[in-house]
GULO-870542 format. One record per residue (C-alpha): residue number from 1; z, x, y. Coordinates in nm, 3 decimals. Each point is the difference from the previous one (the first is absolute). Last residue first. Layout:
% GULO-870542
(NUM,(Z,X,Y))
...
***
This chain:
% GULO-870542
(507,(0.570,-0.284,-2.463))
(506,(0.210,0.272,0.199))
(505,(-0.270,0.169,0.105))
(504,(-0.227,-0.324,0.156))
(503,(0.285,-0.097,0.157))
(502,(0.030,0.324,0.181))
(501,(-0.414,-0.024,0.067))
(500,(0.073,-0.362,0.150))
(499,(0.227,0.117,0.307))
(498,(-0.036,-0.285,0.185))
(497,(-0.014,0.088,0.371))
(496,(0.296,-0.140,0.207))
(495,(-0.041,0.322,0.255))
(494,(0.280,0.130,-0.164))
(493,(-0.100,0.050,-0.339))
(492,(0.007,-0.251,-0.234))
(491,(0.131,0.029,-0.356))
(490,(0.065,-0.414,-0.085))
(489,(0.333,-0.109,-0.018))
(488,(0.245,-0.178,-0.283))
(487,(-0.223,0.023,-0.235))
(486,(-0.133,-0.257,-0.282))
(485,(-0.329,0.071,-0.191))
(484,(-0.248,-0.287,-0.147))
(483,(-0.267,0.119,-0.228))
(482,(-0.310,-0.139,-0.047))
(481,(-0.081,-0.123,0.350))
(480,(-0.271,-0.354,-0.020))
(479,(-0.326,0.138,0.191))
(478,(-0.181,-0.051,-0.305))
(477,(0.129,-0.359,0.001))
(476,(-0.141,-0.144,0.308))
(475,(0.282,-0.003,0.275))
(474,(0.226,-0.266,0.120))
(473,(0.132,-0.221,-0.320))
(472,(0.023,0.351,-0.185))
(471,(0.185,0.147,0.292))
(470,(0.336,-0.252,-0.069))
(469,(-0.032,0.048,-0.405))
(468,(-0.014,0.432,0.082))
(467,(0.349,-0.090,0.216))
(466,(0.187,-0.233,-0.211))
(465,(-0.088,0.224,-0.290))
(464,(0.139,0.342,0.173))
(463,(0.305,-0.191,0.032))
(462,(0.136,-0.126,0.344))
(461,(0.279,0.013,0.189))
(460,(0.096,-0.003,0.364))
(459,(0.334,0.029,0.132))
(458,(-0.141,0.326,0.260))
(457,(-0.388,-0.054,-0.049))
(456,(-0.164,0.215,-0.287))
(455,(-0.157,0.288,0.017))
(454,(-0.334,0.007,-0.243))
(453,(-0.223,0.236,-0.150))
(452,(-0.310,-0.178,-0.130))
(451,(-0.226,0.141,-0.277))
(450,(-0.331,-0.004,-0.046))
(449,(-0.075,0.201,-0.347))
(448,(-0.258,0.224,0.086))
(447,(-0.253,0.146,-0.292))
(446,(0.059,-0.450,-0.173))
(445,(0.074,0.131,-0.293))
(444,(0.132,0.399,0.003))
(443,(0.156,-0.050,0.298))
(442,(0.066,0.163,0.290))
(441,(0.169,-0.126,0.259))
(440,(-0.153,-0.235,0.315))
(439,(0.216,-0.045,0.332))
(438,(0.186,-0.286,0.145))
(437,(0.230,0.018,0.262))
(436,(0.259,-0.255,0.066))
(435,(0.258,-0.103,0.309))
(434,(0.206,-0.310,0.035))
(433,(-0.056,-0.219,-0.329))
(432,(0.244,-0.248,-0.070))
(431,(-0.215,-0.287,0.168))
(430,(-0.321,0.073,-0.174))
(429,(-0.288,-0.009,0.235))
(428,(0.050,0.356,0.056))
(427,(-0.115,0.057,-0.356))
(426,(-0.375,-0.129,0.069))
(425,(-0.037,0.193,0.284))
(424,(0.053,0.329,-0.214))
(423,(-0.251,-0.076,-0.299))
(422,(-0.226,-0.018,0.306))
(421,(0.097,0.293,0.178))
(420,(-0.029,0.187,-0.394))
(419,(-0.382,-0.026,0.044))
(418,(-0.178,-0.075,-0.314))
(417,(-0.259,0.196,-0.156))
(416,(-0.152,-0.114,-0.324))
(415,(-0.028,0.249,-0.317))
(414,(0.298,-0.138,-0.208))
(413,(0.199,0.088,0.313))
(412,(-0.078,0.214,0.300))
(411,(0.221,-0.047,0.262))
(410,(-0.115,0.090,0.347))
(409,(0.303,0.222,0.168))
(408,(-0.255,0.268,0.066))
(407,(-0.234,-0.179,0.179))
(406,(0.269,-0.111,0.223))
(405,(-0.015,-0.380,0.021))
(404,(-0.141,-0.287,0.055))
(403,(0.051,-0.011,0.363))
(402,(-0.126,-0.293,0.207))
(401,(-0.213,0.101,0.318))
(400,(-0.163,-0.251,0.249))
(399,(-0.331,0.085,0.135))
(398,(-0.195,-0.332,0.052))
(397,(-0.166,0.032,-0.304))
(396,(0.292,0.012,-0.210))
(395,(0.099,0.341,-0.119))
(394,(0.164,0.099,-0.340))
(393,(0.214,0.298,-0.044))
(392,(0.066,0.280,-0.203))
(391,(0.152,0.288,0.201))
(390,(-0.051,0.389,-0.099))
(389,(-0.087,0.090,0.360))
(388,(-0.390,0.155,-0.028))
(387,(-0.070,0.135,0.347))
(386,(-0.360,-0.056,0.098))
(385,(-0.334,0.201,0.072))
(384,(-0.087,0.011,-0.312))
(383,(0.351,0.164,-0.151))
(382,(0.325,0.068,0.182))
(381,(0.260,-0.028,-0.284))
(380,(-0.113,0.202,-0.281))
(379,(-0.087,0.273,0.253))
(378,(0.332,-0.003,0.185))
(377,(0.196,0.032,-0.375))
(376,(-0.243,0.303,-0.135))
(375,(0.044,0.184,0.375))
(374,(0.419,-0.049,-0.032))
(373,(0.148,0.246,0.237))
(372,(0.081,-0.293,0.211))
(371,(-0.169,-0.313,-0.081))
(370,(-0.280,-0.186,0.220))
(369,(-0.082,0.064,0.401))
(368,(0.255,-0.353,-0.025))
(367,(-0.208,-0.313,0.106))
(366,(0.072,-0.235,0.309))
(365,(-0.347,0.114,0.152))
(364,(-0.107,-0.299,-0.254))
(363,(-0.207,-0.031,-0.320))
(362,(0.192,-0.145,-0.316))
(361,(-0.063,-0.130,-0.344))
(360,(0.137,-0.271,-0.214))
(359,(-0.077,0.031,-0.329))
(358,(-0.091,-0.303,-0.249))
(357,(0.070,-0.410,-0.015))
(356,(-0.255,-0.260,0.051))
(355,(0.109,-0.245,0.277))
(354,(-0.319,0.141,0.177))
(353,(-0.302,0.134,-0.204))
(352,(0.011,0.386,-0.065))
(351,(-0.061,0.316,0.230))
(350,(-0.134,0.271,-0.312))
(349,(0.218,0.297,-0.038))
(348,(-0.065,0.004,-0.332))
(347,(0.365,-0.142,-0.119))
(346,(-0.099,-0.290,0.172))
(345,(0.064,0.044,0.459))
(344,(0.209,-0.250,0.249))
(343,(-0.064,0.170,0.393))
(342,(0.197,0.029,0.249))
(341,(-0.073,0.100,0.378))
(340,(0.349,0.108,0.194))
(339,(0.094,0.083,0.415))
(338,(0.073,-0.351,0.079))
(337,(0.176,-0.113,-0.318))
(336,(-0.149,-0.124,-0.321))
(335,(0.064,-0.373,-0.120))
(334,(0.273,-0.157,-0.151))
(333,(0.220,0.093,-0.257))
(332,(-0.042,-0.276,-0.187))
(331,(0.232,-0.197,-0.211))
(330,(0.139,-0.290,0.229))
(329,(-0.397,-0.055,0.085))
(328,(-0.013,-0.333,0.151))
(327,(0.341,-0.054,0.152))
(326,(0.017,0.384,0.092))
(325,(-0.263,0.017,0.253))
(324,(0.191,-0.101,0.313))
(323,(0.244,0.296,-0.075))
(322,(-0.247,0.280,-0.069))
(321,(-0.107,0.105,-0.303))
(320,(-0.036,0.417,0.111))
(319,(-0.236,0.248,-0.170))
(318,(0.000,0.378,0.025))
(317,(0.336,0.150,0.148))
(316,(0.047,0.337,-0.148))
(315,(-0.081,0.252,0.172))
(314,(-0.267,-0.010,-0.182))
(313,(0.072,0.234,-0.277))
(312,(0.333,-0.191,-0.021))
(311,(-0.060,-0.284,-0.155))
(310,(-0.141,-0.377,0.125))
(309,(0.137,-0.339,0.022))
(308,(0.227,-0.167,0.244))
(307,(0.105,-0.367,-0.009))
(306,(0.098,-0.161,0.282))
(305,(0.217,-0.283,0.026))
(304,(0.087,-0.260,0.325))
(303,(0.328,-0.144,0.009))
(302,(-0.022,-0.382,0.145))
(301,(0.044,-0.135,-0.378))
(300,(0.319,0.206,-0.080))
(299,(0.116,-0.182,-0.360))
(298,(-0.389,-0.089,-0.076))
(297,(-0.100,0.342,0.051))
(296,(0.271,0.222,-0.142))
(295,(-0.059,-0.241,-0.348))
(294,(-0.387,0.069,-0.002))
(293,(0.038,0.340,0.064))
(292,(0.221,-0.028,-0.342))
(291,(-0.250,-0.178,-0.196))
(290,(-0.282,0.220,0.122))
(289,(0.182,0.341,-0.105))
(288,(-0.004,0.290,0.237))
(287,(-0.217,0.231,-0.124))
(286,(0.091,0.355,0.078))
(285,(0.006,0.232,0.385))
(284,(-0.016,-0.335,0.191))
(283,(0.174,-0.249,0.174))
(282,(0.030,-0.090,0.354))
(281,(0.183,-0.285,0.165))
(280,(-0.040,-0.164,0.377))
(279,(0.220,-0.162,0.188))
(278,(0.361,0.040,-0.079))
(277,(0.208,-0.155,0.295))
(276,(0.107,-0.283,-0.225))
(275,(0.149,0.247,-0.305))
(274,(0.328,-0.151,0.094))
(273,(0.208,0.126,-0.281))
(272,(0.220,-0.197,-0.277))
(271,(-0.296,-0.111,-0.276))
(270,(-0.141,0.258,-0.029))
(269,(0.324,0.209,-0.041))
(268,(0.000,-0.133,-0.370))
(267,(-0.341,0.258,-0.130))
(266,(-0.252,-0.195,-0.165))
(265,(-0.301,0.067,0.256))
(264,(0.182,0.296,0.094))
(263,(-0.071,0.137,-0.372))
(262,(-0.359,-0.076,-0.013))
(261,(-0.080,0.127,0.382))
(260,(0.165,0.364,-0.040))
(259,(-0.230,0.047,-0.366))
(258,(-0.274,-0.149,0.257))
(257,(0.001,0.283,0.239))
(256,(0.146,-0.088,0.352))
(255,(-0.113,-0.044,0.332))
(254,(0.220,-0.203,0.237))
(253,(-0.099,-0.079,0.360))
(252,(0.228,-0.229,0.273))
(251,(0.328,0.160,-0.042))
(250,(0.252,-0.198,0.193))
(249,(0.253,0.299,-0.032))
(248,(0.318,-0.227,-0.199))
(247,(-0.281,-0.210,-0.204))
(246,(-0.229,0.256,-0.092))
(245,(0.241,0.286,-0.050))
(244,(0.249,-0.231,-0.211))
(243,(-0.310,-0.075,-0.228))
(242,(-0.090,0.358,0.000))
(241,(0.377,0.092,-0.092))
(240,(0.001,-0.248,-0.289))
(239,(-0.321,0.162,-0.136))
(238,(0.062,0.360,0.017))
(237,(-0.336,0.128,0.076))
(236,(0.121,0.353,0.094))
(235,(0.075,0.227,0.286))
(234,(-0.121,-0.268,0.251))
(233,(-0.192,0.059,0.308))
(232,(-0.014,-0.274,0.302))
(231,(-0.325,0.059,0.153))
(230,(-0.056,-0.108,0.393))
(229,(-0.364,-0.053,0.025))
(228,(-0.247,0.173,0.265))
(227,(-0.305,-0.059,-0.156))
(226,(-0.045,0.347,-0.187))
(225,(0.341,-0.001,-0.081))
(224,(-0.039,-0.282,-0.196))
(223,(-0.342,0.144,-0.175))
(222,(0.235,0.337,-0.033))
(221,(0.329,-0.196,-0.239))
(220,(-0.271,-0.316,-0.130))
(219,(-0.317,0.101,-0.171))
(218,(0.032,0.390,-0.021))
(217,(0.396,0.048,-0.015))
(216,(0.116,-0.264,-0.264))
(215,(-0.325,-0.077,-0.177))
(214,(-0.050,0.363,-0.062))
(213,(0.279,0.107,-0.206))
(212,(0.219,0.263,0.157))
(211,(0.151,-0.266,0.274))
(210,(0.171,-0.135,-0.334))
(209,(0.002,-0.463,0.073))
(208,(0.281,-0.092,0.259))
(207,(-0.189,-0.032,0.344))
(206,(0.110,-0.293,0.206))
(205,(-0.257,-0.129,0.252))
(204,(0.052,-0.130,0.323))
(203,(-0.291,-0.163,0.097))
(202,(-0.008,0.048,0.384))
(201,(-0.244,0.286,-0.054))
(200,(-0.262,-0.182,-0.190))
(199,(-0.142,0.018,-0.361))
(198,(-0.274,-0.250,-0.062))
(197,(-0.006,0.129,-0.348))
(196,(-0.357,0.056,-0.048))
(195,(-0.015,0.113,0.363))
(194,(0.224,0.259,-0.021))
(193,(-0.020,0.109,-0.297))
(192,(-0.377,0.089,0.045))
(191,(0.103,0.162,0.297))
(190,(0.286,0.185,-0.239))
(189,(-0.292,0.129,-0.213))
(188,(-0.254,0.124,0.251))
(187,(0.317,0.238,0.107))
(186,(0.087,0.097,-0.360))
(185,(-0.340,0.113,-0.020))
(184,(-0.066,0.174,0.307))
(183,(0.331,0.217,-0.095))
(182,(-0.078,0.108,-0.301))
(181,(0.079,-0.102,-0.347))
(180,(-0.060,0.176,-0.330))
(179,(0.121,-0.163,-0.285))
(178,(0.240,0.191,-0.213))
(177,(0.004,-0.082,-0.391))
(176,(0.246,-0.116,-0.153))
(175,(0.020,0.054,-0.379))
(174,(-0.129,-0.269,-0.220))
(173,(0.013,-0.381,-0.032))
(172,(0.278,-0.131,0.257))
(171,(-0.023,0.356,0.208))
(170,(0.055,-0.158,0.329))
(169,(-0.282,0.172,0.154))
(168,(0.123,0.264,0.216))
(167,(-0.082,0.016,0.376))
(166,(-0.063,0.332,0.117))
(165,(0.043,-0.053,0.369))
(164,(-0.170,0.073,0.336))
(163,(-0.300,0.193,-0.101))
(162,(-0.195,0.104,0.307))
(161,(-0.301,-0.248,0.110))
(160,(0.070,-0.157,0.305))
(159,(0.210,0.357,0.128))
(158,(0.334,0.116,-0.004))
(157,(0.197,0.257,0.203))
(156,(0.157,-0.236,0.214))
(155,(0.151,0.222,0.363))
(154,(0.390,-0.045,-0.010))
(153,(0.181,-0.020,0.318))
(152,(0.347,0.040,-0.123))
(151,(0.270,-0.254,0.171))
(150,(0.306,0.225,-0.007))
(149,(0.300,-0.059,-0.279))
(148,(0.071,-0.246,-0.189))
(147,(-0.162,-0.266,-0.202))
(146,(-0.277,0.251,-0.250))
(145,(0.264,0.216,-0.072))
(144,(0.263,-0.212,-0.122))
(143,(-0.257,-0.228,-0.173))
(142,(-0.182,0.314,-0.163))
(141,(0.340,0.127,-0.142))
(140,(0.219,0.280,0.123))
(139,(0.316,-0.170,0.031))
(138,(-0.015,-0.231,-0.318))
(137,(-0.034,-0.342,-0.051))
(136,(-0.389,-0.008,0.020))
(135,(-0.337,0.143,-0.092))
(134,(0.130,0.292,-0.128))
(133,(-0.266,0.260,-0.025))
(132,(-0.059,0.249,-0.300))
(131,(-0.246,0.277,0.099))
(130,(-0.217,0.252,-0.260))
(129,(-0.148,-0.231,-0.215))
(128,(-0.292,0.155,-0.176))
(127,(0.171,0.082,-0.328))
(126,(0.173,-0.294,-0.075))
(125,(0.098,0.028,-0.327))
(124,(0.357,0.171,0.080))
(123,(0.065,-0.300,0.226))
(122,(0.006,-0.182,-0.257))
(121,(0.376,-0.107,-0.048))
(120,(0.027,0.043,0.399))
(119,(-0.203,-0.294,0.020))
(118,(0.227,-0.229,-0.184))
(117,(0.315,0.128,0.202))
(116,(-0.208,-0.040,0.351))
(115,(-0.050,-0.363,-0.075))
(114,(0.297,-0.168,0.131))
(113,(-0.078,0.311,0.284))
(112,(-0.318,-0.195,0.102))
(111,(-0.285,0.253,-0.052))
(110,(-0.311,0.147,0.199))
(109,(-0.188,0.235,-0.203))
(108,(-0.211,0.296,0.147))
(107,(-0.235,0.210,-0.124))
(106,(-0.135,-0.272,-0.185))
(105,(-0.290,0.108,-0.240))
(104,(-0.130,-0.362,-0.118))
(103,(0.069,0.062,-0.383))
(102,(0.326,0.187,0.000))
(101,(0.139,-0.282,0.200))
(100,(-0.144,-0.263,-0.199))
(99,(0.059,0.137,-0.349))
(98,(0.308,0.157,0.121))
(97,(0.165,-0.327,0.083))
(96,(-0.137,-0.181,-0.357))
(95,(0.125,0.269,-0.208))
(94,(0.329,-0.040,0.142))
(93,(0.074,-0.241,0.204))
(92,(-0.131,-0.297,0.171))
(91,(0.136,-0.312,0.164))
(90,(-0.041,0.098,0.341))
(89,(-0.397,-0.016,-0.075))
(88,(-0.139,0.228,0.213))
(87,(-0.232,0.018,0.353))
(86,(-0.221,0.311,0.054))
(85,(-0.020,0.000,0.406))
(84,(-0.313,0.258,0.043))
(83,(0.112,0.209,0.330))
(82,(-0.217,-0.052,0.309))
(81,(0.342,0.086,0.237))
(80,(-0.057,-0.386,0.138))
(79,(-0.045,-0.154,-0.356))
(78,(0.301,0.161,-0.162))
(77,(0.197,-0.110,0.323))
(76,(-0.105,-0.316,-0.065))
(75,(0.121,0.003,-0.424))
(74,(0.293,0.182,0.132))
(73,(0.120,-0.252,0.242))
(72,(-0.054,-0.307,-0.259))
(71,(0.200,0.189,-0.272))
(70,(0.312,0.078,0.271))
(69,(-0.059,-0.395,0.098))
(68,(0.081,-0.045,-0.365))
(67,(-0.141,-0.121,-0.337))
(66,(0.134,0.234,-0.283))
(65,(-0.094,0.323,-0.013))
(64,(-0.234,0.208,-0.186))
(63,(-0.279,0.165,0.264))
(62,(-0.221,0.308,-0.060))
(61,(-0.152,0.168,0.284))
(60,(-0.357,0.148,-0.073))
(59,(-0.098,0.237,0.171))
(58,(-0.357,-0.065,0.210))
(57,(0.139,0.119,0.345))
(56,(0.245,0.254,-0.066))
(55,(0.341,-0.011,-0.063))
(54,(0.190,0.303,0.168))
(53,(0.320,-0.141,-0.016))
(52,(-0.058,-0.019,0.400))
(51,(-0.299,-0.212,-0.101))
(50,(0.251,-0.252,-0.176))
(49,(0.243,0.051,0.272))
(48,(-0.242,-0.119,0.293))
(47,(-0.161,-0.248,-0.234))
(46,(0.399,-0.142,0.005))
(45,(0.039,-0.010,0.379))
(44,(-0.332,-0.133,0.028))
(43,(0.069,-0.315,-0.235))
(42,(0.327,-0.027,0.184))
(41,(-0.113,-0.039,0.347))
(40,(-0.261,-0.253,-0.153))
(39,(0.290,-0.188,-0.160))
(38,(0.215,-0.042,0.335))
(37,(-0.305,-0.108,0.177))
(36,(-0.081,-0.225,-0.209))
(35,(0.353,-0.104,-0.012))
(34,(0.232,0.060,-0.289))
(33,(0.254,-0.243,-0.159))
(32,(0.277,0.196,-0.178))
(31,(0.191,-0.282,-0.194))
(30,(-0.082,0.095,-0.372))
(29,(-0.345,-0.031,0.142))
(28,(-0.214,-0.141,0.289))
(27,(-0.323,0.113,0.077))
(26,(-0.224,-0.053,0.298))
(25,(0.222,-0.136,0.329))
(24,(-0.185,-0.034,0.272))
(23,(0.078,0.235,0.293))
(22,(-0.303,0.136,-0.044))
(21,(-0.256,-0.238,-0.076))
(20,(-0.370,0.147,0.127))
(19,(0.073,0.331,0.022))
(18,(0.177,-0.039,-0.345))
(17,(-0.247,-0.194,-0.145))
(16,(-0.304,0.255,0.068))
(15,(0.239,0.321,-0.098))
(14,(0.071,-0.199,-0.328))
(13,(-0.326,-0.063,-0.079))
(12,(-0.204,0.358,0.097))
(11,(0.281,0.170,-0.271))
(10,(-0.168,-0.241,-0.264))
(9,(-0.364,0.134,0.120))
(8,(-0.306,-0.097,0.208))
(7,(-0.145,0.319,0.155))
(6,(-0.265,-0.114,0.300))
(5,(0.116,0.234,0.230))
(4,(-0.048,0.305,-0.249))
(3,(0.273,0.211,-0.033))
(2,(0.130,0.310,0.183))
(1,(0.178,0.234,-0.239))
***
């Protein structure tokens, strides 16, 4: 296959970095270091193995595993071979796992040995799957086949407009939908990430958030590989281990979801670890409580914080609040990145005045092509030349966006619409509150009663009456929770997003 010389693909990113910095360390995981030359060779061997199995360009390959060098090699090998990578949340099992693999029509599945039993339990329902490939820890694993043997001269098979990944939405409100991401859409997004987040070859980043999630893979892993950085990879975001690695490996850049930043900000190891090497701290994937953010910024005044906002369908980075912009707008998620254009509209699709709340729409080459085998959802999302995000925001005259809520998370209480985030922010100011999620629960009088589900900090105590009184002092009476429920933990997916649908189901 002869490709157009103007083709820009994910595979091209690796090839260029390997040509420019062949002996520089590209990826470090579990004591193994891969130079850019090593990584490029490993990807070619893995791509050759996948095609030898009979997989053809355009076939889907599901990836069911935790972070590892094998996971990265598998993704890049799919890109090189023209296969469509389908990342699967490693916490899924049973019907949820069956749904993603079957809906994508995957012909092969990469699997961690620790998850092989879970996959085997639904194997009979996965009628499209012909090959199961161990990612690592086996003699015939993808890692073993890719890191030994002769270097394979494997010609790239993907064009710019070919699909690179089915990036499933998190499914916090409905069944996940597979956003069809092309190579060129993701390459555009990598450029936006590099520019907006000041990513550099000498940042020495630590990637701890799951790579099956778009932020970990497409805002940090691949953009950092594109600039020739050395990426330190962790299997999971373990807070004591993160703090140890930052100190001992002199990490300079760290992205964590707010659900990791919040407990990290309260962790006792924070007082004993030297974090002076850290210069860039990024957060995103869910809303960061402003009180926690301010606490971290005060403690580490030389650390630049970046708020990353977007969604799977746009690769996922759409807006960034840069370090120098945090002082005046700590609750904002910033302005649109390089390749993204935005509008904010009312329910009828009309542009609204600065400062009013409405749905944010996108126009960008980073956007997906639609949803895999779901033309109805595609038509609903792509209307009138714009992508409709489902996020409720305000935007000021300078283009700074502030998230109000997901449209589906706005609570109709007594005929008045209340954003759950505003109530959550008020509760977070109480010293006993560690985490909180606010939902609407059915109520005969109020239509929906504002209900706060609260996790208390270790060693702290508070009653529902205390918290309700605290909120009454800070926001309007109609926004105050009618009910407070205490739980040990909030339901979340592995990327840190709250699963409010589970809270509503159990309410």
